C-alpha positions as a printed Julia matrix, in Angstrom:
207×3 Matrix{Float64}:
  -2.69  -22.37  -127.9
  -5.91  -24.29  -128.76
  -5.56  -27.85  -129.68
  -6.18  -28.95  -133.31
  -9.28  -30.87  -132.33
 -10.78  -27.67  -130.74
 -10.24  -25.87  -134.0
 -12.45  -28.17  -136.09
 -16.15  -27.77  -136.62
 -18.26  -30.2   -134.6
 -20.19  -31.37  -137.64
 -20.73  -30.43  -141.31
 -24.09  -29.18  -142.45
 -25.84  -31.71  -144.74
 -29.37  -30.18  -145.26
 -30.01  -26.99  -146.9
 -31.47  -25.4   -143.79
 -28.27  -26.51  -141.8
 -26.06  -24.89  -144.52
 -28.08  -21.72  -144.33
 -27.55  -21.66  -140.55
 -23.79  -22.21  -140.9
 -23.61  -19.49  -143.55
 -25.51  -17.05  -141.31
 -23.15  -17.75  -138.43
 -19.96  -17.18  -140.52
 -21.38  -14.04  -142.0
 -22.31  -12.78  -138.65
 -19.0   -13.7   -137.26
 -17.2   -11.66  -140.04
 -19.28   -8.7   -139.15
 -18.71   -9.04  -135.46
 -14.93   -9.51  -135.75
 -14.82   -6.48  -138.17
 -16.63   -4.26  -135.66
 -15.45   -5.57  -132.35
 -12.12   -7.23  -132.96
 -11.23  -10.79  -131.75
 -11.27  -10.48  -127.96
 -14.8    -8.95  -127.97
 -16.07  -11.01  -130.66
 -17.85  -13.5   -128.43
 -20.09  -16.39  -129.54
 -23.01  -14.63  -127.9
 -22.61  -11.7   -130.11
 -22.1   -13.89  -133.09
 -25.31  -15.81  -132.43
 -27.24  -12.61  -131.83
 -26.15  -11.14  -134.98
 -26.97  -14.32  -136.95
 -30.44  -14.59  -135.45
 -29.83  -18.14  -134.07
 -29.86  -19.52  -130.55
 -26.54  -20.0   -129.01
 -27.22  -23.66  -128.87
 -27.53  -23.84  -132.62
 -24.15  -22.13  -133.03
 -22.54  -24.74  -130.61
 -24.05  -27.58  -132.67
 -21.58  -26.65  -135.47
 -18.79  -24.69  -133.84
 -17.47  -25.54  -130.29
 -15.96  -22.02  -129.85
 -15.13  -18.93  -131.59
 -11.67  -20.22  -132.56
 -13.22  -22.78  -134.74
 -15.28  -20.11  -136.43
 -12.39  -17.85  -137.08
 -10.37  -20.7   -138.55
 -13.17  -21.57  -140.88
 -13.28  -17.81  -141.94
  -9.57  -18.12  -142.69
 -10.01  -21.2   -144.75
 -12.73  -19.33  -146.84
 -10.38  -16.17  -147.03
  -7.56  -18.24  -148.44
  -9.97  -19.88  -150.97
 -11.05  -16.43  -152.01
  -7.47  -15.23  -152.4
  -6.49  -18.21  -154.53
  -9.55  -17.81  -156.82
  -8.71  -14.05  -157.42
  -4.91  -13.8   -157.26
  -3.78  -16.75  -159.22
  -5.75  -16.3   -162.44
  -4.88  -12.63  -162.44
  -1.19  -13.32  -162.13
  -1.34  -16.03  -164.94
  -3.07  -13.47  -167.14
  -0.38  -10.84  -166.5
   2.22  -13.3   -167.81
   0.09  -14.47  -170.72
  -0.45  -10.83  -171.76
   3.11   -9.71  -171.11
   1.55   -6.73  -169.44
   3.79   -3.65  -169.15
   5.63   -3.63  -165.81
   3.99   -0.48  -164.34
   0.47   -1.68  -165.41
   1.27   -5.11  -163.9
   2.46   -3.73  -160.7
  -0.42   -1.3   -160.43
  -2.85   -4.15  -160.89
  -1.12   -6.09  -158.15
  -0.77   -3.32  -155.61
  -4.09   -1.73  -156.13
  -5.92   -5.01  -156.24
  -4.31   -6.1   -152.78
  -5.24   -2.71  -151.23
  -8.85   -2.88  -152.56
  -9.28   -6.46  -151.33
  -8.12   -5.54  -147.77
 -10.15   -2.36  -147.77
 -13.36   -4.42  -147.88
 -12.93   -5.48  -144.17
  -9.73   -4.19  -142.62
 -10.9    -5.17  -139.18
 -11.53   -8.68  -140.26
  -8.15   -8.98  -141.89
  -6.42   -7.88  -138.75
  -8.24  -10.55  -136.76
  -7.5   -13.21  -139.34
  -3.78  -12.31  -139.75
  -2.73  -11.11  -136.36
  -5.2   -12.01  -133.59
  -6.83  -15.38  -134.45
  -5.07  -18.79  -133.75
  -2.96  -20.1   -136.53
  -3.09  -23.99  -136.46
  -0.66  -25.9   -138.57
  -3.15  -26.39  -141.31
  -3.55  -22.68  -141.78
   0.14  -21.98  -141.58
   0.8   -24.46  -144.19
  -1.77  -23.11  -146.48
  -0.51  -19.56  -146.08
   3.03  -20.7   -147.04
   1.66  -22.71  -149.94
  -0.2   -19.53  -151.16
   2.92  -17.55  -150.89
   5.02  -20.01  -152.64
   2.58  -20.55  -155.63
   1.81  -16.82  -155.84
   5.44  -15.86  -156.06
   6.12  -18.56  -158.54
   3.3   -17.07  -160.86
   4.79  -13.61  -160.26
   8.17  -14.92  -161.26
   6.62  -16.14  -164.43
   5.32  -12.77  -165.05
   8.47  -11.12  -164.38
  10.29  -13.37  -166.87
   7.66  -12.68  -169.63
   7.63   -8.94  -168.79
   9.98   -6.94  -171.27
  10.38   -4.24  -168.62
  11.6    -6.34  -165.74
  15.47   -6.79  -165.56
  16.43   -8.58  -162.31
  18.66  -11.38  -162.81
  16.78  -13.61  -160.41
  13.0   -13.38  -161.06
  12.24  -15.84  -158.36
  13.99  -13.74  -155.62
  12.48  -10.6   -157.14
   9.01  -12.01  -156.97
   9.4   -12.77  -153.46
  10.54   -9.37  -152.55
   7.67   -7.86  -154.47
   5.18  -10.14  -152.77
   6.52   -9.31  -149.3
   6.63   -5.64  -149.89
   3.14   -5.46  -151.15
   1.86   -7.53  -148.25
   3.66   -5.28  -145.72
   2.56   -2.05  -147.24
  -1.14   -3.24  -147.56
  -1.14   -4.16  -143.91
   0.43   -0.82  -142.83
  -1.57    1.33  -145.2
  -5.01   -0.37  -144.75
  -5.14   -2.57  -141.65
  -3.05   -0.14  -139.46
  -4.0     3.12  -141.29
  -3.3     6.24  -139.2
  -5.42    9.27  -139.29
  -4.93   11.45  -142.32
  -3.17    8.78  -144.37
  -4.51    7.52  -147.72
  -3.97    3.97  -148.88
  -4.03    5.23  -152.45
  -0.81    7.34  -151.92
   0.96    4.43  -150.39
  -0.17    2.22  -153.38
   1.05    4.71  -156.02
   4.51    5.18  -154.15
   4.91    1.4   -153.78
   4.41    0.96  -157.43
   7.07    3.46  -158.26
   9.42    1.88  -155.63
   8.97   -1.56  -157.07
   9.15   -0.48  -160.63
  12.66    1.1   -159.91
  13.73   -1.97  -158.12
  12.79   -4.31  -160.88
  14.29   -2.27  -163.63
  17.57   -1.4   -161.7
């Protein structure tokens, strides 16, 4: 496993031009990993896609592991910005159970369908330094806490332990999303899995 030091950028961009270069590199990396996967997603391919010399890439990122970890940081930032307000709103509105579950499941599927190959790289192929593992656990814990708040507020949910129920729902949605989107088999439709998942979870939460 790469050392923690090797998974940190060499330097942070300070000038506008430097920030634009870093953004170009990260956007190019997302495209390369989506198309070619992690093993074939070389720094040369990333630099070529970004339109920058390989030396410019290495000024900021010593290796592709550093790039993919930065992409994971940004991915987690995006998840927090999208998921947490949405879950709070479900609880505040006391959204009917099926509508709330549909929003959660369909939202998760749609988010992963934007770049399934990149999601596979970030969650299954890239290095997971302690910083990222800690953030992933924190995201899970906070998200399930907000989901538990929604289940307590939702008139249709009847499980005696909303905290446990929230963790079950979160895990099922995550597993189904990965199976139906990231590892989709020919002929399968993610929308069908999403619909069936909502039905399954609704029966569990009202049982």
